[in-house]
All heavy atoms as an XYZ file, in Angstrom:
978
protein
N      21.309     42.607     36.905
C      20.764     42.617     35.606
C      19.812     41.418     35.478
O      20.190     40.268     35.734
C      21.900     42.568     34.570
C      21.417     42.535     33.171
S      22.772     42.832     32.048
C      22.745     41.299     31.180
N      18.603     41.613     34.921
C      17.648     40.505     34.822
C      17.898     39.671     33.546
O      18.564     40.134     32.687
N      17.353     38.543     33.549
C      17.447     37.665     32.387
C      16.502     38.064     31.357
O      15.429     38.646     31.656
C      17.265     36.228     32.821
C      18.269     35.675     33.646
N      19.605     35.419     33.294
C      18.257     35.362     34.974
C      20.292     34.975     34.231
N      19.470     34.954     35.332
N      16.761     37.794     30.057
C      15.796     38.132     29.024
C      15.642     36.838     28.122
O      16.346     35.891     28.235
C      16.369     39.304     28.121
O      17.591     38.842     27.559
C      16.585     40.549     28.936
N      14.649     36.956     27.286
C      14.449     35.924     26.246
C      15.469     35.975     25.169
O      15.356     36.835     24.297
C      13.001     36.037     25.691
C      11.911     35.531     26.556
C      11.135     36.483     27.299
C      11.633     34.223     26.695
C      10.117     36.022     28.119
C      10.690     33.743     27.554
C       9.861     34.619     28.272
N      16.479     35.199     25.257
C      17.559     35.184     24.299
C      17.069     34.365     23.047
O      16.123     33.670     23.130
C      18.710     34.488     24.863
O      18.554     33.123     25.167
C      19.251     35.230     26.083
N      17.796     34.421     21.957
C      17.439     33.664     20.801
C      17.404     32.149     21.142
O      16.551     31.431     20.701
C      18.486     33.979     19.762
C      18.862     35.405     20.120
C      18.825     35.452     21.557
N      18.377     31.681     21.964
C      18.408     30.245     22.307
C      17.128     29.897     23.089
O      16.592     28.792     22.954
C      19.637     29.996     23.138
N      16.723     30.709     24.046
C      15.560     30.431     24.740
C      14.316     30.364     23.909
O      13.474     29.535     24.034
C      15.346     31.423     25.948
C      16.510     31.201     26.977
C      13.955     31.308     26.572
C      16.548     32.280     28.116
N      14.160     31.381     23.036
C      13.019     31.446     22.107
C      13.045     30.205     21.217
O      11.915     29.560     21.009
C      13.091     32.717     21.258
C      12.825     34.022     22.118
C      13.082     35.227     21.262
C      11.499     34.009     22.734
N      14.121     29.831     20.647
C      14.208     28.596     19.824
C      13.846     27.320     20.649
O      13.048     26.495     20.164
C      15.660     28.440     19.222
C      15.873     29.471     18.168
C      15.872     27.023     18.700
C      17.301     29.656     17.719
N      14.323     27.285     21.820
C      14.078     26.119     22.730
C      12.583     26.077     23.046
O      11.976     24.982     22.922
C      14.815     26.257     24.011
C      14.591     25.175     25.062
N      15.108     23.968     24.891
C      13.887     25.179     26.155
C      14.678     23.151     25.930
N      13.904     23.926     26.694
N      11.959     27.129     23.420
C      10.539     27.165     23.761
C       9.737     26.873     22.516
O       8.763     26.033     22.627
C      10.146     28.579     24.354
C       8.641     28.610     24.548
C      10.847     28.696     25.757
N       9.994     27.477     21.384
C       9.233     27.237     20.242
C       9.301     25.745     19.784
O       8.301     25.067     19.486
C       9.713     28.133     19.104
C       9.052     27.921     17.717
C       7.527     28.233     17.849
C       9.640     28.711     16.642
N      10.503     25.148     19.823
C      10.656     23.737     19.446
C       9.950     22.850     20.446
O       9.289     21.895     19.992
C      12.124     23.374     19.394
N      10.034     23.151     21.714
C       9.345     22.333     22.718
C       7.756     22.371     22.532
O       7.144     21.381     22.635
C       9.758     22.761     24.096
N       7.290     23.613     22.391
C       5.841     23.726     22.252
C       5.341     23.006     20.991
O       4.303     22.300     20.974
C       5.464     25.210     22.234
C       3.922     25.375     21.805
C       5.697     25.842     23.585
N       6.055     23.193     19.839
C       5.694     22.524     18.624
C       5.819     21.003     18.745
O       4.965     20.209     18.352
C       6.596     22.956     17.436
C       6.350     24.378     16.990
C       7.364     24.730     15.901
C       4.969     24.515     16.413
N       6.870     20.525     19.486
C       7.013     19.029     19.715
C       5.920     18.494     20.600
O       5.382     17.404     20.439
C       8.372     18.811     20.419
N       5.488     19.358     21.585
C       4.335     18.909     22.459
C       3.051     18.710     21.628
O       2.367     17.643     21.727
C       4.132     19.974     23.570
C       3.172     19.627     24.721
C       3.775     18.481     25.523
C       2.997     20.830     25.575
N       2.711     19.638     20.781
C       1.549     19.500     19.943
C       1.698     18.414     18.877
O       0.749     17.616     18.723
N       2.792     18.439     18.171
C       3.019     17.432     17.123
C       3.068     16.025     17.721
O       2.488     15.082     17.156
C       4.257     17.733     16.296
C       4.550     16.827     15.119
C       3.389     16.802     14.150
C       5.844     17.218     14.477
N       3.725     15.884     18.870
C       3.782     14.513     19.519
C       2.394     14.007     19.883
O       2.125     12.833     19.658
N       1.529     14.885     20.342
C       0.149     14.492     20.661
C      -0.512     13.986     19.399
O      -1.266     13.015     19.402
C      -0.589     15.637     21.292
N      -0.341     14.687     18.299
C      -0.937     14.330     17.008
C      -0.427     13.000     16.570
O      -1.170     12.106     16.126
C      -0.648     15.452     15.966
C      -1.146     15.124     14.548
C      -2.701     15.154     14.584
C      -0.634     16.199     13.614
N       0.873     12.739     16.674
C       1.430     11.478     16.303
C       0.851     10.335     17.135
O       0.490      9.278     16.613
C       2.969     11.448     16.447
C       3.549     10.094     16.270
C       3.598     12.442     15.446
N       0.711     10.538     18.455
C       0.134      9.532     19.304
C      -1.339      9.194     18.938
O      -1.770      8.076     19.163
C       0.208      9.924     20.787
C       1.640      9.861     21.360
C       2.114     10.822     22.180
C       2.445      8.741     21.099
C       3.354     10.814     22.653
C       3.712      8.719     21.612
C       4.229      9.734     22.416
N      -2.044     10.178     18.476
C      -3.456      9.968     18.110
C      -3.734      9.375     16.755
O      -4.822      8.733     16.592
C      -4.211     11.369     18.248
C      -4.266     11.984     19.606
C      -4.876     13.383     19.523
C      -5.107     11.126     20.534
N      -2.693      9.498     15.896
C      -2.930      8.996     14.511
C      -2.583      7.530     14.411
O      -1.903      6.966     15.329
C      -2.074      9.790     13.550
C      -2.575     11.206     13.383
C      -1.808     11.957     12.271
N      -1.823     11.178     11.035
C      -2.773     11.304     10.139
N      -3.805     12.138     10.250
N      -2.715     10.586      8.981
N      -2.978      6.905     13.346
C      -2.667      5.482     13.081
C      -1.093      5.361     12.916
O      -0.435      6.208     12.274
C      -3.353      5.113     11.756
C      -3.265      3.636     11.490
C      -4.307      3.279     10.451
N      -3.875      2.018      9.793
C      -3.460      1.880      8.569
N      -3.426      2.914      7.693
N      -3.031      0.774      8.086
N      -0.646      4.242     13.393
C       0.826      4.021     13.380
C       1.264      3.256     12.147
O       0.533      2.580     11.588
C       1.299      3.262     14.696
C       0.753      3.851     15.961
C       1.286      5.230     16.179
C       0.739      5.872     17.499
N      -0.498      6.517     17.327
N       2.551      3.371     11.825
C       3.074      2.614     10.721
C       2.913      3.166      9.355
O       3.414      2.599      8.420
N       2.168      4.259      9.203
C       1.819      4.790      7.916
C       2.948      5.764      7.428
O       3.835      6.164      8.263
C       0.504      5.568      7.873
O       0.649      6.706      8.785
C      -0.620      4.655      8.382
N       2.945      6.176      6.171
C       3.830      7.114      5.665
C       3.652      8.410      6.492
O       4.688      9.065      6.837
C       3.607      7.385      4.181
C       4.396      8.482      3.668
C       5.759      8.280      3.361
C       3.887      9.716      3.410
C       6.510      9.307      2.763
C       4.587     10.769      2.931
C       5.942     10.524      2.604
N       2.441      8.888      6.722
C       2.232     10.120      7.500
C       2.838      9.933      8.858
O       3.436     10.911      9.373
C       0.699     10.473      7.508
C       0.443     11.578      8.452
C       0.175     10.724      6.115
N       2.628      8.848      9.501
C       3.234      8.601     10.848
C       4.771      8.799     10.805
O       5.345      9.494     11.640
C       2.817      7.245     11.400
C       3.542      6.839     12.605
N       3.104      7.307     13.882
C       4.691      6.141     12.830
C       3.927      6.897     14.782
N       4.907      6.103     14.240
N       5.333      8.187      9.790
C       6.838      8.335      9.717
C       7.265      9.756      9.445
O       8.209     10.174     10.078
C       7.352      7.368      8.589
C       7.244      5.974      9.005
C       7.973      4.999      8.021
N       7.515      5.032      6.680
C       6.414      4.358      6.225
N       5.755      3.568      7.080
N       6.056      4.444      5.030
N       6.585     10.498      8.635
C       6.923     11.829      8.321
C       6.729     12.801      9.556
O       7.549     13.534      9.927
C       6.143     12.388      7.140
C       6.489     11.707      5.836
S       8.275     11.909      5.414
C       8.823     10.216      5.773
N       5.561     12.581     10.219
C       5.314     13.356     11.487
C       6.328     12.960     12.554
O       6.790     13.858     13.271
C       3.888     13.201     11.946
C       2.781     13.726     11.054
C       1.450     13.290     11.599
C       2.841     15.226     10.911
N       6.596     11.718     12.657
C       7.551     11.167     13.613
C       8.926     11.751     13.405
O       9.705     12.160     14.323
N       9.359     11.829     12.138
C      10.687     12.456     11.828
C      10.740     13.919     12.173
O      11.735     14.420     12.650
C      11.004     12.235     10.359
C      11.345     10.762     10.057
C      11.559     10.514      8.610
N      11.889      9.060      8.465
C      11.768      8.383      7.336
N      11.295      9.061      6.238
N      11.971      7.080      7.223
N       9.566     14.577     11.896
C       9.512     15.999     12.246
C       9.565     16.145     13.756
O      10.295     17.174     14.222
C       8.269     16.603     11.706
O       8.194     16.540     10.311
N       8.874     15.344     14.529
C       8.894     15.356     15.919
C      10.354     15.146     16.447
O      10.771     15.805     17.378
C       7.899     14.348     16.498
C       7.812     14.458     17.982
C       7.074     15.368     18.695
C       8.460     13.631     18.929
N       7.259     15.125     20.048
C       8.048     14.094     20.173
C       9.381     12.538     18.876
C       8.502     13.516     21.401
C       9.801     12.041     20.000
C       9.455     12.496     21.268
N      10.962     14.161     15.883
C      12.363     13.864     16.293
C      13.286     15.028     16.075
O      14.105     15.350     16.955
C      12.912     12.575     15.567
N      13.108     15.693     14.953
C      13.946     16.915     14.636
C      13.614     17.993     15.735
O      14.554     18.671     16.191
C      13.635     17.404     13.268
N      12.361     18.178     16.002
C      11.981     19.173     17.053
C      12.618     18.826     18.399
O      13.102     19.687     19.173
C      10.509     19.286     17.194
C       9.777     19.998     16.054
C       8.300     19.857     16.099
C      10.183     21.548     15.997
N      12.661     17.484     18.719
C      13.251     17.092     20.026
C      14.765     17.311     19.932
O      15.377     17.637     20.954
C      12.938     15.631     20.227
C      11.510     15.391     20.614
S      10.923     16.342     22.103
C      11.882     15.533     23.330
N      15.396     17.125     18.771
C      16.850     17.398     18.710
C      17.071     18.928     18.961
O      18.066     19.293     19.655
C      17.414     17.051     17.305
C      17.634     15.598     17.088
C      17.943     15.418     15.559
C      18.821     15.120     17.924
N      16.291     19.773     18.370
C      16.431     21.215     18.583
C      16.152     21.596     19.997
O      16.858     22.312     20.673
C      15.463     22.000     17.631
C      15.504     23.454     18.033
C      15.866     21.788     16.210
N      15.070     20.952     20.622
C      14.737     21.253     21.992
C      15.851     20.830     22.920
O      16.347     21.691     23.777
C      13.395     20.529     22.381
O      12.353     20.939     21.574
C      13.090     20.801     23.850
N      16.387     19.666     22.751
C      17.481     19.160     23.632
C      18.823     19.914     23.357
O      19.494     20.333     24.229
C      17.607     17.670     23.521
N      19.030     20.063     22.105
C      20.340     20.806     21.700
C      20.399     22.178     22.129
O      21.480     22.720     22.515
N      19.269     22.854     22.088
C      19.293     24.288     22.432
C      19.578     24.582     23.874
O      19.989     25.676     24.326
C      18.000     24.972     21.974
O      16.855     24.422     22.699
N      19.364     23.605     24.693
C      19.653     23.787     26.194
C      21.075     24.082     26.503
O      21.363     24.728     27.495
C      19.227     22.513     27.066
O      20.014     21.359     26.692
C      17.787     22.181     26.797
N      22.047     23.731     25.606
C      23.413     23.979     25.875
C      23.735     25.461     25.891
O      24.774     25.959     26.426
C      24.310     23.198     24.946
C      23.998     21.742     25.087
C      23.372     20.997     24.160
C      24.216     20.909     26.213
N      23.137     19.708     24.648
C      23.670     19.625     25.920
C      24.821     21.123     27.470
C      23.755     18.590     26.821
C      24.837     20.065     28.362
C      24.336     18.791     28.014
N      22.956     26.284     25.288
C      23.023     27.688     25.293
C      22.177     28.442     26.302
O      22.129     29.668     26.270
C      22.814     28.295     23.868
C      23.909     27.878     22.938
C      25.011     28.569     22.667
C      23.973     26.720     22.116
N      25.843     27.910     21.831
C      25.195     26.767     21.415
C      23.114     25.580     21.971
C      25.610     25.769     20.552
C      23.580     24.588     21.053
C      24.737     24.666     20.423
N      21.479     27.653     27.129
C      20.621     28.243     28.132
C      21.206     27.860     29.511
O      21.135     26.667     29.902
C      19.144     27.768     28.036
C      18.628     28.048     26.592
C      18.275     28.330     29.084
C      17.218     27.395     26.358
N      21.767     28.786     30.236
C      22.309     28.542     31.506
C      22.044     29.619     32.450
O      22.288     30.800     32.185
C      23.857     28.379     31.386
C      24.280     27.251     30.471
C      25.748     27.101     30.494
N      26.121     27.035     29.076
C      27.377     27.305     28.621
N      28.278     27.608     29.423
N      27.603     27.140     27.409
N      21.514     29.229     33.631
C      21.205     30.235     34.644
C      22.554     30.512     35.383
O      23.282     29.608     35.701
C      20.199     29.594     35.610
O      19.878     30.594     36.663
N      22.852     31.754     35.558
C      24.068     32.175     36.224
C      25.333     31.704     35.503
O      26.345     31.481     36.144
C      24.086     31.672     37.675
O      22.965     32.191     38.361
N      25.267     31.412     34.236
C      26.360     30.977     33.417
C      26.830     29.564     33.598
O      27.795     29.188     32.972
N      26.176     28.737     34.344
C      26.572     27.346     34.500
C      25.425     26.316     34.155
O      24.233     26.721     34.172
C      26.979     27.103     35.961
O      25.951     27.363     36.880
N      25.838     25.157     33.970
C      24.880     24.052     33.625
C      24.181     23.643     34.946
O      24.680     23.867     35.970
C      25.570     22.853     33.049
C      26.164     23.094     31.709
C      27.521     23.047     31.481
C      25.356     23.431     30.574
C      28.075     23.331     30.241
C      25.919     23.598     29.320
C      27.253     23.612     29.169
N      22.985     23.086     34.763
C      22.221     22.602     35.917
C      21.858     21.132     35.682
O      22.172     20.565     34.703
C      20.911     23.462     36.148
O      19.994     23.159     35.110
N      21.215     20.582     36.687
C      20.827     19.116     36.613
C      19.922     18.881     35.375
O      19.978     17.769     34.853
C      20.080     18.725     37.864
C      18.788     19.481     38.115
C      18.656     20.654     38.805
C      17.519     19.179     37.583
N      17.337     21.065     38.674
C      16.596     20.192     37.959
C      17.063     18.136     36.851
C      15.245     20.134     37.664
C      15.706     18.120     36.456
C      14.825     19.073     36.909
N      19.239     19.845     34.913
C      18.250     19.621     33.801
C      19.084     19.368     32.535
O      18.521     18.753     31.583
C      17.283     20.755     33.671
C      16.005     20.250     33.001
C      17.818     21.936     33.005
C      14.764     21.023     33.340
N      20.288     19.824     32.435
C      21.095     19.561     31.274
C      21.458     18.077     31.129
O      21.686     17.561     30.002
C      22.421     20.362     31.301
C      22.176     21.762     31.070
N      21.939     22.695     32.011
C      22.057     22.514     29.876
C      21.773     23.894     31.486
N      21.812     23.844     30.202
N      21.431     17.311     32.269
C      21.587     15.848     32.147
C      20.508     15.295     31.377
O      20.676     14.334     30.618
C      21.685     15.271     33.621
C      22.924     15.787     34.327
C      21.643     13.780     33.546
C      22.922     15.467     35.810
N      19.276     15.857     31.505
C      18.117     15.327     30.832
C      18.240     15.498     29.388
O      17.818     14.735     28.556
C      16.813     16.002     31.373
C      15.519     15.560     30.702
C      15.310     14.074     30.944
C      14.385     16.384     31.182
N      18.970     16.577     28.980
C      19.202     16.757     27.503
C      20.037     15.674     26.917
O      19.766     15.175     25.771
C      19.940     18.140     27.283
O      19.146     19.215     27.733
N      21.052     15.217     27.658
C      21.890     14.184     27.212
C      21.055     12.860     27.132
O      21.047     12.131     26.126
C      23.108     13.920     28.091
C      23.850     12.668     27.705
C      24.033     15.122     28.075
N      20.269     12.609     28.133
C      19.373     11.391     28.173
C      18.392     11.432     27.010
O      18.174     10.407     26.346
C      18.664     11.296     29.520
C      19.637     10.993     30.665
C      17.565     10.236     29.554
C      19.150     11.158     32.052
N      17.839     12.599     26.776
C      16.857     12.756     25.666
C      17.526     12.408     24.301
O      16.952     11.677     23.554
C      16.367     14.238     25.627
O      15.649     14.420     26.811
C      15.442     14.415     24.409
N      18.716     12.876     24.118
C      19.375     12.589     22.837
C      19.748     11.155     22.660
O      19.598     10.555     21.602
C      20.675     13.492     22.768
C      20.431     14.967     22.640
C      21.748     15.703     22.737
C      19.699     15.305     21.319
N      20.088     10.523     23.813
C      20.417      9.064     23.771
C      19.174      8.230     23.499
O      19.123      7.351     22.630
C      21.141      8.616     25.080
C      21.149      7.087     25.171
C      22.512      9.209     25.202
N      18.107      8.520     24.294
C      16.825      7.809     24.083
C      16.260      8.018     22.716
O      15.665      7.110     22.030
C      15.828      8.131     25.249
C      14.488      7.517     24.974
C      16.419      7.756     26.550
N      16.324      9.229     22.197
C      15.885      9.555     20.885
C      16.624      8.658     19.832
O      16.020      8.039     18.892
C      15.996     11.006     20.548
C      15.410     11.512     19.221
C      13.894     11.224     19.101
C      15.699     13.004     19.058
N      17.920      8.595     19.947
C      18.758      7.728     19.039
C      18.311      6.283     19.172
O      18.188      5.598     18.139
C      20.260      7.900     19.319
N      18.066      5.764     20.355
C      17.695      4.439     20.591
C      16.276      4.242     19.919
O      16.064      3.141     19.243
C      17.619      4.026     22.048
C      16.925      2.787     22.301
C      19.041      4.061     22.614
N      15.380      5.108     20.120
C      14.002      4.991     19.592
C      14.019      4.919     18.050
O      13.328      4.165     17.430
C      13.184      6.123     20.026
N      14.872      5.730     17.440
C      14.983      5.789     15.981
C      15.541      4.471     15.546
O      15.116      3.908     14.536
C      15.781      7.023     15.548
C      14.992      8.345     15.783
C      16.105      6.895     13.982
C      15.785      9.597     15.677
N      16.621      4.021     16.176
C      17.262      2.719     15.813
C      16.217      1.625     15.942
O      16.177      0.757     15.106
C      18.519      2.581     16.676
C      19.158      1.229     16.449
C      20.020      0.930     15.353
C      19.040      0.016     17.215
N      20.425     -0.352     15.441
C      19.820     -0.961     16.579
C      18.371     -0.259     18.374
C      19.926     -2.245     16.993
C      18.546     -1.584     18.876
C      19.318     -2.531     18.225
N      15.491      1.655     16.978
C      14.430      0.544     17.209
C      13.373      0.553     16.107
O      13.071     -0.542     15.597
C      13.758      0.691     18.589
S      14.795      0.259     19.973
N      12.994      1.755     15.744
C      11.989      1.813     14.632
C      12.615      1.262     13.297
O      11.956      0.505     12.568
C      11.554      3.225     14.454
N      13.850      1.613     13.055
C      14.524      1.263     11.764
C      14.803     -0.263     11.762
O      14.882     -0.866     10.647
C      15.879      2.058     11.646
N      14.939     -0.861     12.930
C      15.249     -2.280     12.996
C      14.086     -3.241     13.346
O      14.275     -4.317     13.634
C      16.465     -2.548     13.952
O      16.135     -2.071     15.265
C      17.719     -1.866     13.474
N      12.937     -2.573     13.382
C      11.699     -3.336     13.643
C      11.401     -3.695     15.055
O      10.457     -4.465     15.296
N      12.012     -3.003     16.030
C      11.758     -3.253     17.420
C      10.652     -2.262     17.836
O      10.961     -1.323     18.565
C      13.059     -3.096     18.268
C      14.046     -4.229     17.970
C      15.385     -3.843     18.544
N      16.300     -4.906     18.481
C      17.119     -5.175     17.407
N      17.004     -4.419     16.331
N      18.023     -6.230     17.446
N       9.448     -2.467     17.392
C       8.393     -1.456     17.496
C       7.924     -1.251     18.929
O       7.733     -0.196     19.294
C       7.222     -1.826     16.570
C       7.689     -2.009     15.057
C       6.052     -0.820     16.743
C       8.476     -0.792     14.537
N       7.834     -2.296     19.676
C       7.461     -2.139     21.104
C       8.414     -1.222     21.850
O       7.998     -0.358     22.564
C       7.309     -3.503     21.749
N       9.683     -1.480     21.634
C      10.726     -0.653     22.273
C      10.771      0.753     21.756
O      10.917      1.762     22.526
C      12.109     -1.283     22.099
C      13.255     -0.506     22.716
C      13.259     -0.641     24.166
N      14.256      0.225     24.794
C      15.574     -0.055     25.017
N      16.003     -1.287     24.782
N      16.294      0.804     25.557
N      10.496      0.869     20.430
C      10.337      2.246     19.823
C       9.229      2.991     20.436
O       9.428      4.190     20.894
C      10.121      2.077     18.366
C       9.659      3.292     17.598
N      10.523      4.406     17.368
C       8.426      3.691     17.171
C       9.862      5.320     16.833
N       8.581      4.981     16.584
N       8.124      2.372     20.594
C       6.925      2.991     21.208
C       7.214      3.440     22.654
O       6.917      4.536     23.005
C       5.710      2.042     21.143
C       4.424      2.711     21.623
C       3.212      1.725     21.638
N       3.073      1.106     20.345
C       3.202     -0.171     20.097
N       3.535     -1.018     21.038
N       3.031     -0.664     18.869
N       7.766      2.454     23.388
C       8.114      2.803     24.776
C       9.081      4.018     24.933
O       8.843      4.904     25.765
C       8.754      1.516     25.469
C       9.254      1.756     26.835
C      10.050      0.562     27.317
O      10.724     -0.202     26.513
N      10.001      0.363     28.626
N      10.062      3.984     24.078
C      11.028      5.105     24.104
C      10.369      6.388     23.791
O      10.636      7.445     24.336
C      12.209      4.834     23.131
O      12.846      3.666     23.482
N       9.490      6.393     22.727
C       8.850      7.661     22.355
C       7.897      8.188     23.371
O       7.858      9.370     23.687
C       8.194      7.520     21.012
C       9.097      7.309     19.773
S      10.196      8.787     19.649
C      10.786      8.571     18.047
N       7.129      7.314     23.971
C       6.257      7.712     25.068
C       7.079      8.245     26.255
O       6.720      9.275     26.775
C       5.351      6.531     25.501
C       4.591      6.857     26.790
C       4.317      6.128     24.340
N       8.199      7.545     26.581
C       8.990      7.988     27.665
C       9.547      9.394     27.409
O       9.613     10.288     28.315
C      10.108      7.066     27.899
O       9.659      5.880     28.330
N       9.986      9.688     26.097
C      10.458     10.971     25.766
C       9.420     12.045     25.889
O       9.686     13.137     26.458
C      11.071     10.964     24.352
C      12.427     10.386     24.186
C      12.718     10.273     22.718
C      13.468     11.158     24.825
N       8.264     11.696     25.421
C       7.145     12.691     25.383
C       6.811     13.019     26.839
O       6.699     14.277     27.183
C       5.903     12.099     24.687
C       4.840     13.160     24.457
C       4.961     14.060     23.406
C       3.758     13.256     25.334
C       3.949     15.008     23.230
C       2.779     14.220     25.183
C       2.877     15.083     24.091
O       1.914     15.989     23.891
N       6.641     12.068     27.670
C       6.194     12.287     29.033
C       7.406     12.901     29.864
O       7.221     13.929     30.561
C       5.635     11.049     29.755
C       4.343     10.625     29.044
C       5.472     11.204     31.291
C       3.869      9.269     29.436
N       8.522     12.311     29.805
C       9.689     12.728     30.564
C      10.325     14.038     30.158
O      10.545     14.969     31.021
N      10.594     14.062     28.890
C      11.397     15.299     28.385
C      10.530     16.491     28.044
O      11.033     17.571     28.121
C      12.191     14.909     27.111
O      13.143     13.928     27.431
N       9.289     16.254     27.689
C       8.442     17.391     27.410
C       7.450     17.768     28.508
O       7.490     18.879     28.931
C       7.595     17.095     26.101
C       8.268     17.108     24.792
C       7.460     16.728     23.644
C       8.937     18.594     24.553
N       6.721     16.844     29.057
C       5.734     17.177     30.054
C       6.383     17.387     31.475
O       6.258     18.477     32.037
C       4.708     16.082     30.133
C       3.883     16.082     28.820
C       3.727     16.333     31.313
C       2.861     15.032     28.620
N       7.135     16.431     31.916
C       7.694     16.564     33.307
C       8.800     17.581     33.325
O       8.804     18.480     34.164
C       8.158     15.210     33.841
C       7.008     14.242     34.014
C       8.930     15.302     35.154
C       7.352     12.762     34.291
N       9.767     17.442     32.406
C      10.856     18.458     32.442
C      10.275     19.941     32.144
O      10.787     20.846     32.704
C      11.928     18.147     31.394
N       9.331     19.985     31.224
C       8.651     21.258     30.967
C       8.041     21.855     32.142
O       8.148     23.114     32.430
N       7.374     21.045     32.970
C       6.770     21.507     34.172
C       7.839     22.014     35.168
O       7.617     23.121     35.766
C       5.919     20.435     34.868
N       8.919     21.265     35.295
C       9.988     21.736     36.177
C      10.635     23.099     35.667
O      10.910     24.015     36.412
C      11.057     20.722     36.322
C      10.754     19.702     37.377
C      10.461     18.383     36.980
C      10.783     20.000     38.717
C      10.185     17.452     37.915
C      10.440     19.035     39.657
C      10.212     17.801     39.280
N      10.765     23.166     34.321
C      11.383     24.362     33.739
C      10.514     25.587     33.950
O      10.957     26.687     33.924
C      11.638     24.113     32.267
N       9.215     25.332     34.097
C       8.229     26.555     34.217
C       8.058     26.927     35.749
O       7.281     27.858     35.962
C       6.968     26.198     33.638
C       7.023     26.074     32.106
C       5.658     25.581     31.508
C       7.482     27.337     31.434
N       8.826     26.299     36.617
C       8.691     26.729     38.072
C       9.271     28.113     38.113
O      10.216     28.533     37.454
C       9.539     25.892     38.901
C       8.957     24.397     39.124
C       9.915     23.556     39.881
C       7.549     24.466     39.817
N       8.665     29.065     38.933
C       9.104     30.391     38.988
C      10.547     30.687     39.295
O      11.172     31.582     38.847
C       8.189     31.039     40.045
C       7.018     30.127     40.124
C       7.522     28.800     39.728
N      11.174     29.762     40.076
C      12.557     29.920     40.403
C      13.574     29.476     39.401
O      14.683     29.681     39.474
C      12.868     29.202     41.824
C      12.657     27.799     41.770
C      11.246     27.263     42.143
O      10.325     28.139     42.247
O      11.113     26.088     42.346
N      13.069     28.807     38.322
C      13.904     28.451     37.231
C      14.011     29.539     36.209
O      13.134     30.420     36.205
C      13.322     27.198     36.502
C      13.135     25.935     37.385
C      14.389     25.218     37.626
N      15.067     24.853     36.415
C      16.348     24.621     36.321
N      17.104     24.588     37.480
N      16.956     24.378     35.167
N      15.107     29.607     35.407
C      15.302     30.696     34.476
C      14.070     30.856     33.513
O      13.544     31.997     33.447
C      16.584     30.401     33.675
C      16.814     31.400     32.527
C      17.137     32.755     33.027
C      18.053     30.874     31.679
N      13.664     29.842     32.884
C      12.554     29.907     31.918
C      11.248     30.277     32.638
O      10.569     31.169     32.104
C      12.396     28.641     31.098
C      11.339     28.610     30.001
C      11.627     29.699     28.956
C      11.336     27.304     29.318
N      10.969     29.678     33.729
C       9.730     29.990     34.471
C       9.762     31.413     34.927
O       8.702     32.058     34.814
N      10.838     31.875     35.440
C      10.976     33.238     35.931
C      10.709     34.224     34.799
O      10.021     35.265     34.966
N      11.267     33.945     33.611
C      11.059     34.796     32.423
C       9.631     34.805     32.005
O       9.052     35.917     31.770
C      11.926     34.328     31.290
C      13.426     34.709     31.360
C      14.165     33.865     30.273
C      13.715     36.148     31.286
N       9.042     33.654     31.850
C       7.613     33.549     31.427
C       6.702     34.255     32.391
O       5.911     35.086     31.999
C       7.239     32.103     31.230
C       5.782     31.860     30.848
C       5.501     32.425     29.466
C       5.424     30.381     30.917
N       6.750     33.822     33.663
C       5.806     34.402     34.660
C       6.019     35.860     34.854
O       5.128     36.613     35.179
C       5.850     33.662     35.919
C       5.598     32.132     35.786
C       6.405     31.101     36.122
C       4.440     31.544     35.128
N       5.850     29.874     35.709
C       4.622     30.153     35.144
C       3.314     32.038     34.567
C       3.732     29.250     34.629
C       2.336     31.146     34.025
C       2.569     29.807     34.093
N       7.325     36.270     34.753
C       7.610     37.711     34.883
C       7.118     38.468     33.702
O       6.510     39.594     33.833
N       7.144     37.918     32.521
C       6.673     38.635     31.326
C       5.086     38.776     31.307
O       4.660     39.752     30.826
C       7.042     37.800     30.078
N       4.372     37.870     31.961
C       2.947     38.089     31.987
C       2.539     38.647     33.384
O       1.384     38.768     33.604
C       2.218     36.787     31.770
C       2.645     35.617     32.739
C       2.531     36.319     30.348
C       1.845     34.364     32.504
N       3.490     39.054     34.188
C       3.255     39.861     35.435
C       2.801     39.066     36.656
O       2.187     39.601     37.504
N       3.140     37.736     36.687
C       2.719     36.936     37.730
C       3.829     36.736     38.866
O       3.510     36.265     39.945
C       2.152     35.539     37.343
C       0.996     35.568     36.505
C       0.529     34.240     36.030
C      -0.288     36.212     37.301
N       4.978     37.144     38.544
C       6.121     37.125     39.527
C       6.876     38.417     39.422
O       6.998     39.020     38.439
C       7.063     35.909     39.491
C       6.390     34.674     40.081
C       7.617     35.710     38.107
């Protein structure tokens, strides 16, 4: 039986894609403003959904190494928020950039490999595998 796009996978992909776009917008805009804080909070919420939804996505019914990244993402996100709230802005910036690059871009690229569950679903749906 083949894998399908489950609600958890759809939620995960939607949150990740929105976080990718919104994160880019946050990086491009002026920092420290009300708009920055609101967009940043929205981005953080999307990252919570992205990382949290992975617990319902398992290839062959078991967790994989990428689930470790979900835990790391949640920890770094909490640290980044705490740093912003306590005025540690350089550390906040470093944490947010690390999350964007590591959890969205790099992990996303690995997740889209054809042999991974999500990659197989996506490339299969558009007829490339």
